[in-house]
Backbone bond lengths (Angstrom), bond angles and torsions (degrees), N, CA, C in turn:
res aa  C-N    CA-C-N  psi(-1)  N-CA   C-N-CA  omega(-1)  CA-C   N-CA-C  phi
1 M - - - 1.455 - - 1.525 108.04 -
2 T 1.287 116.93 132.35 1.467 121.40 178.78 1.496 108.63 -97.69
3 A 1.348 114.67 170.04 1.468 119.99 178.74 1.503 111.47 -57.49
4 N 1.337 117.51 -33.51 1.460 120.89 -178.90 1.519 112.97 -72.68
5 D 1.337 117.09 -21.35 1.462 121.83 -178.41 1.529 112.63 -84.24
6 R 1.310 117.07 -15.08 1.472 120.84 -176.91 1.499 111.00 -72.52
7 T 1.312 114.79 146.12 1.450 121.51 172.18 1.501 106.55 -92.29
8 A 1.324 117.16 126.88 1.471 121.06 178.99 1.504 110.05 -63.45
9 P 1.332 116.93 139.33 1.459 120.04 177.32 1.533 110.20 -64.59
10 S 1.327 116.25 150.37 1.457 119.75 178.96 1.529 109.03 -69.86
11 S 1.321 115.46 162.37 1.463 119.33 178.49 1.514 110.39 -61.86
12 G 1.340 118.78 -34.06 1.444 122.11 177.32 1.516 112.33 -66.96
13 E 1.339 116.03 -39.17 1.469 119.84 176.24 1.516 112.09 -63.67
14 V 1.341 115.70 -40.31 1.461 120.74 178.71 1.524 110.22 -64.93
15 A 1.328 116.77 -47.83 1.480 120.79 -179.99 1.524 112.07 -58.83
16 T 1.330 117.39 -45.59 1.453 121.75 179.80 1.518 110.73 -63.83
17 A 1.335 118.03 -43.15 1.458 121.10 -178.90 1.532 110.33 -65.48
18 V 1.314 117.61 -43.78 1.469 120.97 179.12 1.529 110.03 -62.46
19 K 1.316 116.73 -47.36 1.461 120.01 -179.83 1.528 111.53 -61.73
20 R 1.330 116.66 -42.40 1.469 120.38 179.25 1.512 110.25 -60.67
21 M 1.351 117.87 -42.72 1.456 121.53 178.82 1.524 112.12 -65.93
22 L 1.327 117.30 -40.79 1.468 120.57 178.62 1.524 110.57 -64.52
23 I 1.308 117.13 -39.98 1.469 122.18 178.27 1.519 110.51 -62.83
24 A 1.329 115.91 -46.29 1.479 121.38 179.38 1.511 111.18 -62.87
25 E 1.354 117.80 -45.78 1.457 121.94 179.42 1.506 112.45 -61.31
26 S 1.329 116.05 -32.29 1.468 120.67 -179.76 1.502 112.08 -88.74
27 R 1.331 116.66 3.15 1.454 123.37 178.82 1.538 112.46 55.89
28 L 1.338 114.26 47.39 1.447 121.04 179.44 1.525 110.00 -107.89
29 S 1.312 115.36 162.64 1.476 120.81 174.40 1.513 106.75 -124.36
30 M 1.330 116.02 95.02 1.449 121.58 178.79 1.507 109.17 -155.75
31 D 1.304 114.83 162.00 1.471 121.64 179.00 1.535 107.93 -78.93
32 P 1.336 118.75 136.32 1.462 120.27 177.40 1.525 114.24 -53.28
33 A 1.318 117.98 -31.36 1.464 121.82 179.57 1.540 111.49 -64.90
34 E 1.333 116.76 -22.24 1.472 121.38 -179.59 1.523 112.35 -80.84
35 L 1.300 117.59 -13.69 1.482 122.07 -176.80 1.514 109.42 -87.42
36 A 1.309 116.36 113.55 1.476 122.58 -178.43 1.529 111.14 -68.71
37 G 1.320 116.47 144.77 1.433 122.10 178.18 1.517 113.40 -62.32
38 D 1.320 117.00 -30.52 1.477 119.76 -178.73 1.526 112.58 -90.21
39 E 1.334 116.95 9.83 1.467 120.79 177.70 1.528 109.66 -66.03
40 P 1.344 117.35 128.25 1.470 119.87 178.02 1.538 110.69 -65.91
41 L 1.325 115.76 143.76 1.482 120.24 178.10 1.507 111.71 -71.56
42 K 1.320 116.62 -25.85 1.454 122.14 178.15 1.528 106.32 -123.28
43 G 1.286 117.97 89.21 1.454 120.59 -176.36 1.515 111.06 -154.15
44 D 1.322 114.92 -152.21 1.462 121.52 -178.04 1.515 112.55 -70.89
45 V 1.347 116.73 -31.10 1.459 120.37 -175.27 1.537 110.63 -98.26
46 L 1.313 117.76 -57.09 1.445 122.66 -178.05 1.532 111.83 -96.79
47 N 1.312 116.54 146.40 1.459 120.53 176.13 1.530 107.25 -151.99
48 V 1.319 115.23 91.54 1.481 120.78 -176.24 1.516 108.30 -110.50
49 S 1.342 115.49 128.81 1.472 121.35 179.37 1.533 109.81 -79.13
50 S 1.333 115.97 166.29 1.460 120.79 177.26 1.523 111.41 -59.38
51 L 1.321 116.88 -41.96 1.453 121.64 177.94 1.523 109.49 -65.55
52 G 1.305 116.96 -36.24 1.463 122.20 177.05 1.516 111.38 -59.44
53 F 1.326 116.80 -40.59 1.474 121.87 179.31 1.534 109.96 -61.34
54 V 1.304 116.82 -44.23 1.474 121.16 -178.14 1.539 108.56 -62.01
55 G 1.303 117.04 -47.93 1.460 119.86 179.01 1.535 112.62 -61.34
56 M 1.326 115.97 -38.66 1.444 121.38 179.75 1.523 110.77 -63.16
57 F 1.310 118.57 -42.64 1.444 121.34 179.66 1.529 112.19 -65.32
58 V 1.306 117.46 -35.46 1.455 121.22 175.58 1.527 109.82 -64.57
59 R 1.322 117.23 -45.78 1.472 121.24 179.44 1.518 111.08 -66.92
60 L 1.333 117.20 -37.25 1.472 119.92 177.74 1.527 111.65 -63.67
61 E 1.326 116.68 -37.31 1.465 120.27 177.11 1.536 109.64 -59.17
62 D 1.322 115.26 -44.93 1.463 120.54 -177.71 1.544 109.92 -68.15
63 E 1.319 116.96 -48.00 1.461 120.53 -175.42 1.520 113.01 -67.02
64 L 1.331 116.24 -39.45 1.472 119.85 -177.06 1.538 113.01 -92.89
65 D 1.342 115.19 -4.75 1.468 121.63 -178.01 1.529 111.17 55.28
66 V 1.321 115.02 49.36 1.462 122.27 179.04 1.520 108.69 -129.30
67 E 1.309 115.91 164.09 1.461 120.45 175.56 1.501 106.71 -113.08
68 L 1.322 117.36 115.23 1.448 121.82 177.81 1.523 107.74 -91.60
69 P 1.334 118.00 131.27 1.468 120.45 -175.32 1.518 112.55 -64.39
70 D 1.327 115.75 148.64 1.448 120.87 179.71 1.536 113.41 -60.16
71 D 1.337 115.37 -27.85 1.473 119.31 -177.85 1.526 112.62 -90.86
72 L 1.313 116.60 21.70 1.469 121.25 -178.38 1.517 112.82 -56.12
73 F 1.320 116.66 -31.97 1.473 120.37 -178.22 1.515 113.15 -85.02
74 N 1.331 118.29 -19.16 1.455 121.16 -174.38 1.532 112.13 -60.63
75 G 1.335 115.58 122.99 1.435 121.27 175.57 1.524 114.71 69.30
76 R 1.300 118.13 13.51 1.465 121.47 -178.05 1.523 110.85 -118.99
77 T 1.295 114.47 143.95 1.444 120.96 173.61 1.523 107.44 -121.42
78 F 1.310 115.65 124.86 1.439 121.82 177.35 1.520 108.41 -98.81
79 T 1.308 117.76 112.14 1.446 121.79 -177.83 1.519 111.37 -108.99
80 T 1.315 117.40 -40.16 1.447 122.10 -177.08 1.535 111.59 -122.77
81 V 1.330 114.48 170.69 1.455 120.41 175.06 1.519 110.99 -57.82
82 D 1.321 117.40 -43.92 1.466 120.67 179.63 1.532 112.87 -60.79
83 D 1.346 117.10 -34.79 1.458 120.70 176.38 1.523 110.18 -57.13
84 M 1.294 115.76 -47.64 1.476 120.85 -178.42 1.516 109.91 -67.18
85 V 1.315 117.68 -45.31 1.467 121.30 179.17 1.534 111.27 -57.69
86 E 1.327 116.45 -44.21 1.451 122.71 -178.65 1.535 111.76 -60.47
87 V 1.313 116.20 -47.52 1.462 121.28 -178.33 1.533 112.05 -67.46
88 V 1.323 115.80 -43.23 1.477 118.71 179.72 1.527 109.83 -67.10
89 A 1.337 117.21 -42.12 1.478 121.34 179.47 1.524 110.09 -61.14
90 A 1.321 117.77 -41.94 1.483 121.14 -179.75 1.514 110.06 -65.17
91 A 1.344 116.25 -42.50 1.469 119.55 -179.12 1.535 110.65 -69.94
92 A 1.334 116.76 -27.09 1.469 120.75 179.74 1.524 112.51 -85.36
93 G 1.322 115.47 -1.98 1.454 118.42 178.01 1.504 114.80 90.44
94 R 1.307 116.22 20.51 1.457 121.36 179.92 1.499 107.89 -110.39
């Protein structure tokens, strides 16, 4: 199967995968549906390190069967859960 043969994940699949990764990186035990989109990535609930973000993007590529560009971080600031979901969804073709 080539990159062109893949079906892009739905926006819901992307959001759930991103939230699940953020929860795991922050060592929390909660349902992804409980994590609000406006939740800060560095706050009282979530706390993801820079290295954690890199690992998350590698795992997201595998889980969603997409290729996220190496320059995904260039000129972008990820402040909330929705920021991450938006960028990953755009890169995944959603």
